[in-house]
SEDO-193058 format. One record per residue (C-alpha): residue number from 1; x, z, y. Coordinates in Angstrom, 2 decimals, m for minus. Layout:
NUM	X	Z	Y
...
END
This chain:
1	180.51	m100.50	m147.63
2	179.57	m97.20	m146.54
3	181.79	m97.37	m143.53
4	180.00	m100.68	m142.56
5	176.56	m99.11	m142.80
6	177.54	m96.04	m140.69
7	179.27	m98.44	m137.90
8	175.94	m100.72	m137.70
9	173.82	m97.29	m137.64
10	176.11	m95.91	m134.78
11	175.62	m99.33	m133.03
12	171.90	m99.87	m133.44
13	170.93	m96.34	m132.71
14	171.77	m96.06	m129.03
15	170.19	m99.55	m128.61
16	166.86	m98.10	m130.35
17	167.18	m95.13	m128.02
18	167.73	m97.50	m124.70
19	164.92	m99.71	m125.83
20	162.51	m96.68	m126.14
21	163.64	m95.31	m122.69
22	163.08	m98.77	m121.25
23	159.63	m99.18	m122.76
24	158.29	m95.74	m121.69
25	159.47	m96.47	m118.22
26	158.06	m99.95	m117.93
27	155.19	m99.61	m120.44
28	154.62	m100.70	m123.75
29	153.77	m104.39	m123.09
30	155.89	m104.82	m120.21
31	157.74	m108.08	m121.44
32	154.81	m110.03	m121.97
33	152.93	m108.50	m119.10
34	155.59	m109.39	m116.57
35	155.70	m112.93	m118.19
36	151.87	m113.65	m117.72
37	151.63	m112.06	m114.55
38	155.05	m113.88	m113.04
39	153.41	m117.25	m112.03
40	150.39	m115.47	m110.06
41	153.01	m113.09	m108.47
42	155.07	m115.98	m107.19
43	152.17	m117.70	m105.51
44	150.79	m114.50	m103.92
45	154.52	m113.89	m102.70
46	155.22	m117.22	m101.48
47	152.10	m118.32	m99.92
48	150.04	m115.43	m99.09
49	152.40	m112.32	m98.42
50	155.27	m114.30	m96.92
51	153.52	m116.52	m94.73
52	151.68	m113.41	m93.75
53	154.58	m111.27	m92.96
54	156.31	m114.16	m91.20
55	153.02	m114.72	m89.27
56	153.02	m111.12	m88.15
57	156.77	m111.68	m86.88
58	155.92	m115.03	m85.02
59	152.97	m113.38	m83.22
60	155.47	m111.39	m81.05
61	156.96	m114.79	m79.96
62	156.07	m117.47	m77.36
63	157.09	m121.00	m77.04
64	158.54	m122.31	m73.82
65	157.33	m125.95	m73.64
66	159.75	m127.21	m70.93
67	162.89	m126.10	m72.89
68	161.32	m126.11	m76.45
69	162.91	m122.46	m76.98
70	160.93	m119.37	m78.63
71	161.54	m116.16	m77.39
72	160.32	m112.57	m78.32
73	158.02	m111.17	m76.37
74	157.05	m107.86	m78.37
75	153.59	m107.35	m78.45
76	152.86	m108.95	m75.45
77	150.57	m111.72	m77.01
78	148.26	m108.72	m78.23
79	148.06	m106.74	m74.97
80	147.08	m109.84	m72.97
81	144.23	m110.48	m75.35
82	142.34	m107.49	m73.77
83	142.34	m109.08	m70.33
84	141.73	m112.49	m71.79
85	138.25	m113.39	m70.72
86	138.21	m116.26	m73.52
87	139.25	m113.84	m76.27
88	136.70	m111.12	m75.01
89	134.02	m113.71	m74.91
90	135.00	m115.09	m78.32
91	134.84	m111.66	m79.77
92	131.56	m110.84	m78.20
93	130.21	m114.22	m79.87
94	131.74	m113.12	m83.24
95	130.00	m109.92	m83.18
96	126.53	m111.19	m82.05
97	127.14	m113.81	m84.73
98	127.58	m111.53	m87.40
99	125.31	m108.84	m86.73
100	122.25	m111.09	m86.47
101	123.23	m113.22	m89.55
102	123.88	m110.05	m91.70
103	120.56	m108.37	m90.61
104	118.52	m111.31	m91.19
105	120.24	m112.45	m94.58
106	119.81	m108.98	m96.10
107	116.17	m108.50	m95.05
108	115.14	m112.10	m96.20
109	117.57	m112.03	m99.30
110	116.10	m108.69	m100.65
111	112.53	m109.75	m99.94
112	113.04	m112.89	m101.96
113	114.99	m110.84	m104.72
114	111.87	m108.68	m104.99
115	109.61	m111.34	m105.36
116	111.64	m113.33	m107.73
117	112.19	m110.40	m109.90
118	108.38	m110.02	m110.31
119	105.99	m111.90	m112.31
120	105.64	m115.42	m110.36
121	104.72	m118.89	m111.24
122	107.42	m121.43	m111.62
123	109.88	m118.75	m111.22
124	112.67	m120.43	m112.73
125	112.16	m123.33	m110.54
126	112.14	m121.36	m107.40
127	115.16	m119.55	m108.36
128	117.05	m122.60	m108.81
129	115.93	m123.98	m105.76
130	116.67	m121.04	m103.94
131	120.20	m120.96	m104.73
132	121.18	m124.65	m103.71
133	122.08	m124.08	m100.19
134	125.04	m121.74	m101.56
135	126.72	m124.56	m103.70
136	126.31	m127.65	m101.31
137	129.33	m128.33	m99.15
138	129.57	m126.62	m95.96
139	130.20	m130.16	m94.12
140	126.90	m131.23	m95.58
141	125.26	m128.24	m94.35
142	126.41	m128.76	m90.65
143	125.65	m132.36	m90.70
144	122.28	m131.81	m92.21
145	121.21	m129.26	m89.71
146	122.83	m131.45	m86.62
147	120.51	m134.19	m87.83
148	117.56	m132.06	m87.58
149	118.56	m130.20	m84.23
150	118.98	m133.43	m82.80
151	116.83	m133.52	m79.41
152	116.15	m137.25	m79.89
153	116.27	m138.18	m83.59
154	115.86	m134.88	m85.40
155	112.78	m133.37	m87.10
156	112.57	m130.11	m85.58
157	111.24	m130.92	m82.13
158	108.48	m133.28	m83.61
159	107.39	m130.20	m85.84
160	107.36	m127.72	m83.19
161	105.67	m130.13	m80.66
162	102.88	m130.99	m83.26
163	102.23	m127.50	m83.79
164	102.03	m126.65	m80.01
165	104.94	m124.42	m80.08
166	106.88	m125.96	m77.43
167	105.73	m128.99	m75.07
168	108.94	m130.92	m74.71
169	112.18	m131.52	m76.81
170	114.76	m128.79	m76.71
171	118.38	m129.39	m77.11
172	119.18	m126.74	m79.72
173	122.72	m127.16	m79.83
174	123.56	m128.26	m76.33
175	121.92	m125.64	m74.67
176	124.10	m122.34	m74.15
177	121.22	m120.18	m74.10
178	119.88	m121.43	m77.56
179	123.20	m122.67	m79.33
180	124.01	m119.21	m80.85
181	120.65	m118.72	m82.20
182	120.67	m122.15	m83.88
183	124.07	m121.55	m85.63
184	122.90	m118.28	m86.80
185	119.84	m119.69	m88.30
186	121.94	m122.14	m90.14
187	124.33	m119.32	m91.39
188	121.60	m117.65	m92.80
189	120.12	m120.49	m94.43
190	123.35	m120.86	m96.21
191	124.00	m117.41	m96.98
192	120.62	m115.89	m98.20
193	121.26	m117.46	m101.91
194	124.28	m115.00	m101.99
195	122.30	m112.25	m101.26
196	119.40	m113.03	m103.45
197	121.87	m113.71	m106.48
198	123.50	m110.25	m106.06
199	120.50	m108.47	m105.33
200	118.33	m110.22	m107.99
201	121.03	m108.95	m110.67
202	120.89	m105.41	m109.20
203	117.19	m105.46	m109.55
204	117.08	m106.36	m113.28
205	119.07	m103.15	m113.76
206	116.82	m100.92	m112.18
207	115.05	m98.51	m114.71
208	111.69	m99.49	m115.41
209	110.58	m96.04	m116.83
210	111.31	m94.44	m113.34
211	108.94	m96.97	m111.79
212	106.45	m96.27	m114.12
213	106.69	m92.64	m113.92
214	106.68	m92.69	m109.92
215	103.58	m94.87	m110.42
216	101.79	m92.39	m112.59
217	102.82	m89.72	m110.06
218	100.72	m91.51	m107.42
219	103.57	m93.32	m105.65
220	102.35	m96.73	m103.77
221	104.44	m99.85	m103.77
222	106.29	m98.91	m100.86
223	107.34	m95.32	m101.82
224	108.40	m96.79	m105.17
225	110.86	m99.32	m103.35
226	111.97	m96.71	m100.95
227	112.59	m93.61	m103.57
228	113.45	m95.72	m106.84
229	114.39	m99.07	m106.31
230	116.73	m98.85	m103.36
231	118.56	m95.79	m104.45
232	119.53	m97.81	m107.62
233	120.44	m100.92	m105.52
234	123.01	m98.55	m103.61
235	126.11	m100.01	m105.22
236	124.93	m103.75	m105.06
237	123.80	m103.39	m101.56
238	127.05	m101.87	m99.98
239	129.28	m104.53	m102.16
240	127.10	m107.44	m100.91
241	126.99	m106.31	m97.09
242	130.87	m105.86	m97.19
243	131.27	m108.97	m98.78
244	129.22	m110.86	m96.58
245	130.50	m109.07	m93.35
246	133.92	m110.13	m94.05
247	133.13	m113.86	m94.91
248	130.68	m114.03	m92.10
249	132.79	m112.72	m89.33
250	135.78	m114.97	m90.44
251	133.32	m117.87	m90.36
252	134.95	m121.19	m88.94
253	133.76	m124.25	m90.63
254	130.12	m124.18	m89.82
255	130.17	m123.34	m86.04
256	133.10	m125.73	m85.37
257	131.36	m128.64	m87.08
258	128.12	m128.16	m85.56
259	129.12	m127.32	m81.90
260	133.11	m127.11	m81.74
261	132.56	m123.64	m79.95
262	130.19	m125.02	m77.21
263	128.44	m125.57	m75.24
264	130.58	m123.81	m72.47
265	132.21	m121.68	m74.93
266	128.72	m119.95	m75.94
267	129.47	m120.23	m79.94
268	133.28	m120.01	m79.96
269	134.24	m117.40	m82.23
270	137.46	m115.75	m82.57
271	138.50	m118.14	m85.19
272	137.63	m121.16	m83.45
273	139.88	m119.87	m80.60
274	142.75	m119.11	m82.88
275	142.59	m122.78	m84.31
276	142.50	m124.20	m80.67
277	145.59	m121.86	m79.70
278	147.64	m122.30	m82.44
279	146.96	m125.88	m83.95
280	145.49	m127.80	m81.11
281	147.66	m126.37	m78.49
282	150.79	m125.54	m80.67
283	150.89	m122.10	m79.10
284	151.56	m120.43	m82.23
285	152.54	m116.87	m81.27
286	149.11	m116.35	m79.00
287	147.13	m118.25	m81.79
288	148.51	m116.04	m84.51
289	147.73	m112.79	m82.24
290	144.33	m113.91	m81.83
291	143.69	m114.25	m85.53
292	145.61	m111.21	m86.40
293	143.72	m108.92	m83.95
294	141.10	m108.62	m86.31
295	143.29	m107.53	m89.07
296	142.95	m103.60	m88.59
297	138.91	m104.15	m88.99
298	139.38	m106.33	m91.93
299	142.01	m103.81	m93.44
300	139.24	m101.10	m93.15
301	136.60	m103.27	m94.52
302	138.73	m104.46	m97.64
303	139.95	m100.87	m98.25
304	136.48	m99.58	m98.20
305	135.11	m102.40	m100.47
306	138.05	m101.89	m102.89
307	137.40	m98.37	m103.08
308	133.82	m98.90	m103.49
309	134.13	m101.72	m106.17
310	136.59	m99.52	m108.27
311	134.05	m96.51	m108.47
312	134.25	m96.89	m112.25
313	137.94	m96.18	m112.21
314	137.25	m93.39	m109.93
315	134.44	m91.80	m112.61
316	137.14	m91.93	m115.23
317	139.57	m89.33	m113.01
318	139.31	m86.07	m111.89
319	136.09	m84.76	m111.05
320	137.19	m81.79	m109.44
321	139.09	m84.02	m106.74
322	137.78	m83.58	m103.26
323	136.24	m86.69	m101.68
324	138.46	m88.66	m99.79
325	138.30	m90.34	m96.35
326	136.98	m93.60	m97.95
327	134.21	m91.29	m99.77
328	133.16	m89.72	m96.65
329	133.27	m93.16	m94.72
330	131.01	m94.62	m97.32
331	128.63	m91.37	m97.46
332	128.31	m92.19	m93.51
333	127.56	m95.80	m94.04
334	124.97	m94.85	m96.71
335	123.42	m92.28	m94.20
336	123.27	m95.05	m91.60
337	121.49	m97.56	m93.98
338	119.05	m94.93	m94.69
339	118.05	m94.46	m91.49
340	117.79	m98.32	m90.87
341	115.58	m98.67	m93.74
342	113.48	m95.89	m93.10
343	113.02	m97.24	m89.35
344	112.23	m100.76	m91.07
345	109.85	m99.25	m93.74
346	108.06	m97.01	m91.73
347	105.63	m99.44	m90.00
348	105.15	m101.09	m93.10
349	104.20	m97.78	m94.91
350	101.75	m96.85	m92.22
351	100.04	m100.22	m92.54
352	99.80	m99.82	m96.15
353	98.31	m96.14	m95.63
354	95.74	m97.88	m93.21
355	95.11	m100.65	m95.67
356	94.45	m98.16	m98.68
357	92.39	m96.01	m96.31
358	90.16	m98.71	m95.48
359	89.63	m99.91	m99.08
360	88.74	m96.37	m100.07
361	86.33	m96.32	m97.13
362	84.59	m99.44	m98.14
363	84.22	m98.38	m101.68
364	82.64	m95.16	m100.81
365	80.24	m96.96	m98.54
366	79.39	m99.28	m101.34
367	78.74	m96.01	m103.69
368	81.92	m97.41	m105.93
369	84.33	m95.07	m107.58
370	87.46	m94.55	m105.83
371	90.50	m95.04	m108.27
372	94.25	m95.21	m108.19
373	95.69	m97.61	m108.02
374	93.03	m99.00	m105.77
375	92.88	m102.63	m106.96
376	91.90	m103.35	m110.61
377	94.55	m104.31	m113.13
378	92.82	m107.65	m113.64
379	93.00	m108.41	m109.92
380	96.70	m107.17	m109.63
381	97.53	m109.24	m112.81
382	95.87	m112.59	m111.70
383	95.95	m112.53	m108.06
384	99.26	m110.90	m107.33
385	101.61	m113.64	m108.54
386	99.84	m116.19	m106.64
387	99.89	m113.79	m103.41
388	103.79	m113.28	m103.77
389	104.01	m117.11	m104.04
390	102.15	m117.49	m100.76
391	104.48	m115.04	m99.14
392	107.58	m116.82	m100.43
393	106.36	m120.39	m99.49
394	107.76	m120.12	m95.87
395	110.99	m119.25	m96.94
396	111.00	m122.11	m99.60
397	110.08	m124.48	m97.08
398	112.97	m123.30	m94.93
399	115.26	m123.77	m97.73
400	114.07	m127.06	m98.82
401	113.48	m128.99	m95.91
402	117.09	m129.84	m95.06
403	117.37	m131.38	m98.37
404	114.23	m133.36	m97.74
405	115.55	m134.52	m94.63
406	118.78	m135.66	m96.10
407	117.09	m137.84	m98.49
408	114.50	m139.26	m96.51
409	116.94	m140.08	m93.50
410	119.49	m141.68	m95.95
411	116.70	m144.20	m97.35
412	115.85	m145.18	m93.72
413	117.32	m148.25	m91.50
414	119.45	m147.56	m88.47
415	116.50	m149.22	m86.53
416	113.79	m146.74	m87.91
417	116.07	m144.01	m87.25
418	116.70	m144.96	m83.50
419	113.24	m146.16	m82.87
420	111.99	m142.70	m84.39
421	109.64	m144.82	m86.74
422	107.95	m142.57	m89.15
423	110.19	m139.76	m88.67
424	109.35	m137.75	m92.12
425	109.26	m140.69	m94.29
426	110.89	m144.13	m94.44
427	108.76	m147.08	m94.08
428	109.95	m148.86	m96.10
429	112.65	m147.09	m98.23
430	115.95	m148.95	m98.41
431	119.58	m148.59	m99.65
432	121.00	m150.30	m96.85
433	123.02	m146.90	m95.62
434	124.32	m146.53	m98.93
435	125.49	m149.97	m99.14
436	126.95	m149.99	m95.52
437	128.87	m146.49	m96.62
438	130.40	m147.80	m99.81
439	131.59	m151.23	m98.31
440	132.47	m150.36	m94.46
441	134.15	m146.94	m94.94
442	136.82	m145.63	m97.25
443	134.08	m143.14	m98.93
444	135.45	m143.78	m102.52
445	138.78	m143.12	m101.54
446	137.54	m140.02	m100.46
447	135.72	m139.26	m103.31
448	138.87	m139.84	m105.53
449	140.99	m137.75	m103.27
450	138.51	m134.87	m103.60
451	138.19	m135.30	m107.21
452	141.97	m135.08	m107.82
453	142.83	m132.14	m105.36
454	139.66	m130.07	m106.67
455	140.50	m130.66	m110.25
456	144.44	m130.16	m110.02
457	144.03	m127.09	m108.22
458	141.23	m125.73	m110.58
459	143.16	m126.38	m113.41
460	146.30	m124.42	m111.95
461	144.29	m121.74	m110.96
462	142.25	m121.00	m114.19
463	145.09	m121.16	m116.21
464	147.17	m118.99	m114.48
465	144.10	m116.66	m113.80
466	143.59	m116.45	m117.55
467	147.15	m115.21	m118.12
468	147.01	m112.60	m115.32
469	143.68	m111.20	m116.00
470	144.32	m110.73	m119.51
471	147.48	m108.91	m118.77
472	146.22	m106.68	m116.05
473	143.00	m105.85	m118.51
474	144.67	m105.40	m121.73
475	148.25	m104.94	m121.57
476	150.20	m101.56	m120.38
477	153.22	m102.24	m117.82
478	154.09	m100.59	m114.91
479	152.91	m102.00	m111.62
480	149.51	m103.34	m113.49
481	147.37	m100.96	m111.24
482	149.10	m101.90	m107.96
483	148.96	m105.40	m108.61
484	145.28	m105.25	m109.16
485	144.79	m103.55	m105.88
486	146.76	m106.31	m104.34
487	144.86	m108.98	m106.17
488	141.66	m107.37	m104.92
489	143.03	m107.45	m101.35
490	144.20	m111.01	m101.50
491	140.72	m112.00	m102.93
492	139.14	m110.64	m99.83
493	141.77	m111.79	m97.27
494	140.05	m114.05	m94.93
495	141.33	m117.73	m94.72
496	141.32	m117.55	m90.96
497	144.24	m115.14	m91.37
498	146.31	m117.61	m93.40
499	145.94	m121.09	m92.32
500	148.16	m120.72	m89.21
501	151.23	m119.42	m91.23
502	150.50	m121.69	m94.21
503	150.44	m124.56	m91.90
504	153.89	m123.69	m90.70
505	155.37	m122.78	m94.30
506	154.09	m126.03	m95.58
507	155.62	m127.82	m92.67
508	159.01	m126.13	m93.54
509	158.62	m127.21	m97.10
510	158.00	m130.88	m95.95
511	154.65	m131.26	m97.82
512	152.26	m130.93	m94.65
513	149.82	m134.03	m94.93
514	150.21	m134.51	m98.69
515	147.88	m133.62	m101.37
516	150.44	m131.18	m102.77
517	149.79	m129.11	m99.46
518	146.13	m128.62	m100.96
519	147.04	m128.05	m104.47
520	149.54	m125.40	m103.47
521	147.51	m123.84	m100.87
522	143.98	m123.78	m102.84
523	145.06	m121.30	m105.52
524	145.41	m118.67	m102.72
525	141.78	m118.35	m102.60
526	140.68	m119.65	m106.29
527	143.37	m117.57	m108.29
528	142.51	m113.97	m106.76
529	138.89	m114.60	m107.39
530	139.11	m116.05	m110.84
531	141.42	m113.51	m112.08
532	138.97	m110.50	m110.65
533	136.25	m112.43	m112.48
534	137.98	m112.82	m115.81
535	139.26	m109.43	m115.78
536	135.67	m108.11	m115.78
537	135.00	m110.21	m119.05
538	138.33	m109.65	m121.01
539	137.63	m105.79	m120.73
540	134.22	m106.38	m122.22
541	135.72	m108.31	m125.64
542	136.25	m105.25	m128.17
543	139.64	m104.21	m128.35
544	139.44	m103.82	m132.26
545	139.76	m107.32	m132.74
546	143.08	m107.65	m131.37
547	144.36	m104.39	m132.95
548	143.58	m105.85	m136.20
549	145.37	m108.90	m135.40
550	148.36	m106.87	m134.23
551	148.13	m105.08	m137.77
552	148.41	m108.27	m139.40
553	151.47	m109.22	m137.38
554	150.35	m111.47	m134.58
555	151.95	m111.70	m131.49
556	150.29	m111.05	m128.05
557	150.59	m114.75	m127.11
558	149.04	m115.72	m130.37
559	146.30	m113.06	m129.85
560	145.57	m114.40	m126.26
561	145.38	m118.04	m127.39
562	143.68	m117.79	m130.76
563	141.52	m114.77	m130.40
564	140.86	m113.74	m126.57
565	140.27	m116.96	m125.16
566	137.79	m118.54	m127.34
567	135.82	m115.59	m127.10
568	136.05	m115.81	m123.32
569	134.93	m119.43	m123.35
570	131.78	m118.71	m121.40
571	133.84	m116.79	m118.85
572	136.36	m119.83	m118.59
573	133.62	m122.18	m118.06
574	132.03	m119.98	m115.34
575	135.13	m119.58	m113.28
576	136.22	m122.99	m113.83
577	132.91	m124.24	m112.56
578	133.05	m121.86	m109.58
579	136.38	m122.74	m108.42
580	136.01	m126.49	m108.81
581	133.04	m126.10	m106.53
582	134.89	m124.11	m104.11
583	137.77	m126.48	m104.03
584	135.39	m129.51	m103.68
585	133.63	m127.97	m100.44
586	136.81	m126.69	m98.89
587	137.04	m127.66	m95.07
588	139.48	m125.62	m93.10
589	142.72	m125.88	m95.16
590	142.16	m129.66	m95.58
591	141.11	m130.23	m92.05
592	144.22	m128.61	m90.57
593	147.02	m129.88	m93.36
594	145.76	m133.55	m93.74
595	145.84	m136.01	m91.04
596	146.00	m139.38	m92.81
597	142.71	m141.24	m93.53
598	143.91	m142.19	m96.83
599	144.63	m138.67	m97.87
600	141.24	m137.19	m96.78
601	138.89	m135.17	m98.93
602	135.17	m135.76	m98.63
603	134.65	m133.09	m96.09
604	136.87	m134.26	m93.72
605	136.13	m137.80	m94.20
606	132.60	m137.08	m93.66
607	133.48	m135.35	m90.42
608	135.79	m138.33	m89.30
609	132.71	m140.66	m89.57
610	131.61	m138.79	m86.08
611	133.20	m140.68	m83.12
612	132.53	m138.69	m79.96
613	128.82	m138.67	m79.29
614	128.08	m141.39	m81.72
615	126.48	m140.03	m84.97
616	125.33	m142.57	m87.35
617	122.68	m140.36	m88.97
618	121.72	m142.61	m91.96
619	125.20	m143.17	m93.00
620	126.25	m139.68	m92.76
621	122.90	m138.43	m94.59
622	123.76	m140.92	m97.35
623	127.38	m139.72	m97.49
624	126.20	m136.05	m97.52
625	123.83	m136.80	m100.65
626	126.44	m138.34	m102.44
627	128.72	m135.48	m101.97
628	126.29	m132.89	m102.97
629	125.40	m134.73	m106.31
630	128.66	m133.73	m108.11
631	128.36	m130.17	m107.13
632	124.63	m129.98	m108.14
633	125.05	m131.51	m111.41
634	127.57	m128.86	m112.24
635	125.64	m126.19	m111.29
636	122.44	m127.62	m112.97
637	124.23	m127.85	m116.20
638	126.08	m124.09	m116.14
639	123.71	m122.14	m113.48
640	123.36	m119.41	m116.32
641	127.23	m119.10	m116.69
642	127.95	m119.28	m112.77
643	125.13	m116.46	m112.00
644	126.75	m114.30	m114.91
645	130.17	m114.80	m113.82
646	129.66	m113.92	m110.36
647	127.52	m111.03	m110.78
648	129.43	m109.20	m113.57
649	132.92	m110.25	m113.33
650	133.26	m110.57	m109.62
651	131.48	m107.02	m108.87
652	132.19	m105.12	m111.99
653	136.02	m106.55	m112.53
END
């Protein structure tokens, strides 16, 4: 008996020692951790990193159309770009489009956020209305604004002619001198809500005591904003600008849907040129080279953003460590922003000082005592909110008018639209366009296709994201930090760098032009975002609850399923709705991967209703409204969860 026990001890002791060494090397929770992150790693490896690497290889090749052979040309596709007039013009267009879009969105978004953060009548309604452009499908945005810009049947020319600003109808999208400004305006309309949402969340975190102390010290509103509010918003402003830069610089859908890159190449961005070369002309090598020509810039932006978004991790590290290159780069970016802000605020500050001086002079002349602040508390309390509402009114009209135009146009007959009868109101209102849309087009098929694809992709993405987020935020295993960094890079990777290699990958798999192509590829942009958001929520759940369950003998899987997931229900709802909205609205992948009419999703179906120069505006507006309603209903139902999920999880994850 003793011999048997000694033999068992001799066998088990080395096993325990080996298991302990393995745990020390791979981490305490490596078995469960690797199991949880495996599905996400497979998707990232097969549908993001491998297509990315293969695309880099193929960008060094060229196709001979006569022989059908592919030859290796090295870096010739890249070097030719610097002498290619089309590429140089497209890059110039992209820079102009990005610069003015970002500048206007930041100024308007910050102004609106400041107003919405103050005492304001109907603030809840105004906040909800302000965020609507962000959630409606890109195709709806493009169609609505194309209709408004239309020189014959649109609503913009009559408004400007009635106001005496122009004396004849203008071709907003057909004039090379006006087309770029027109699509920038639409991008601003679409992007302002993103700035408002994040900046409003940042404003709510500003220390009120510092503002009150500055006011007691005699600082006026401009000085308080410059010296207290803006420094507190530094983190949110940098993150918002970098995120918006990445998405705006790589914009494809809106310019393509509105102008196709025309007229005469005036709005052809680099992403549109890459699509024309690689997909339309089947020149994969040169097309991929165009798309990947911006990869170094995107790498720098993603590197800076990743570094900045993980400042909390850095604070937990070595405080004596000298600042790195990213820190110095961010410091110089901050200095540049300070100079720009000072330049913008200087004339406003001078006007404010002149206003104060004028009021004081009037009070002295009338024998009234000069006080500080110069307006009475009652006047500021009663008149201030309404004054802010008046200032906000032009922006609200700009935001709301496209929705009004969609509804009124959809209620007109084709004769009313073509004869320009009662431009701004249907007389009489009719549902003919809706009946024609449902009876004469495959709209219902497109609707069901979108619902199936969006629901399937969302289910897969949220399920896998929940597992991966829990592992990365709670479990200890080797490679978790690297995987978190790669996850953030994947989350920020533009779709314009992926759609060409994904097209080739799906073709080789034999699933191109099927719903499986969309269900497989949508997680490439849904899964990283959902994982990043959920990581922020899981970290906020008290770890003591899980430790108590571990003491009672519960497994990690049981803890995840029975304890963590129920507590994270609001976060799950948030990312589910956000993922569904993005999948429902997606245009680029569906446009490139689906060609059969019976398989089209709503964005592609609506785009197919436009045949050449024939635009059935009534039917298009009816379809746009019906496409928007499901997303709007979801958003209204869970507005609080969506806002909380984006501002807390996505930024602080």
